[in-house]
C-alpha positions in Angstrom: 102.9 -85.6 -14.9 103.8 -82.0 -14.2 106.2 -80.5 -16.7 107.7 -78.1 -14.1 111.4 -77.8 -14.9 110.9 -75.9 -18.1 109.3 -73.1 -16.1 112.3 -72.4 -14.1 114.4 -70.8 -16.7 112.6 -70.4 -20.1 110.3 -67.5 -19.5 109.0 -66.2 -22.8 109.7 -68.7 -25.6 108.4 -66.8 -28.6 112.0 -66.1 -29.8 112.6 -69.9 -30.0 110.1 -70.6 -32.8 111.5 -72.9 -35.5 114.3 -74.2 -33.3 114.8 -77.8 -32.2 115.1 -79.0 -28.6 116.4 -82.0 -26.6 113.7 -82.7 -24.1 114.5 -84.8 -21.0 111.4 -86.3 -19.3 110.8 -88.6 -16.4 107.7 -90.8 -16.3 106.9 -90.6 -20.0 103.6 -92.1 -21.2 101.5 -91.5 -24.2 99.6 -88.6 -22.6 102.9 -86.8 -21.9 103.9 -86.9 -25.5 100.4 -85.8 -26.6 100.8 -82.7 -24.4 104.2 -81.9 -26.0 103.2 -82.6 -29.6 101.3 -79.4 -30.4 104.4 -77.4 -29.5 106.7 -79.1 -32.2 106.3 -80.0 -35.8 107.9 -83.4 -35.0 108.8 -85.4 -31.9 111.2 -88.3 -32.0 112.0 -90.7 -29.2 115.8 -91.0 -29.0 116.3 -93.2 -26.0 116.3 -93.7 -22.3 118.8 -93.6 -19.4 118.2 -96.0 -16.6 121.0 -96.0 -14.1 121.5 -99.1 -12.0 122.9 -99.8 -8.6 123.6 -103.5 -7.8 121.5 -104.5 -10.9 118.5 -102.5 -9.6 117.2 -99.6 -11.8 117.1 -96.3 -9.9 113.8 -94.8 -11.1 114.4 -91.5 -9.4 117.3 -90.8 -11.8 115.9 -92.4 -14.9 114.8 -90.3 -17.9 113.8 -90.4 -21.5 115.3 -88.3 -24.3 113.0 -86.8 -26.9 114.0 -84.6 -29.9 111.5 -81.8 -30.6 112.0 -80.4 -34.1 110.5 -77.1 -35.3 109.2 -75.4 -32.2 105.8 -73.9 -32.9 105.4 -71.8 -29.8 102.6 -71.8 -27.2 104.6 -73.1 -24.2 102.9 -71.4 -21.3 105.0 -68.9 -19.3 105.3 -69.7 -15.6 103.4 -67.5 -13.3 105.3 -67.7 -10.0 102.2 -66.4 -8.1 100.2 -69.5 -9.1 100.5 -72.9 -7.5 101.7 -75.6 -9.9 99.3 -78.4 -10.6 100.8 -81.8 -10.0 
């Protein structure tokens, strides 16, 4: 899973060290959480949102909510000249 949305507006995140963040993710699996873990002292799964239409879950609009506490830094800055890996 590519974590692309963060790149759009965050830029340099060094000034955010020690802060907490609500992280909204689609398609979360164990490897996604493993990639986020080094950037926070603690990650806590809060819940999921799975909208339904006529009793069918709409996966395109579903997401998971994670609380990241104590940002450590190290989130890569987006280089608009490079192609994103998907």
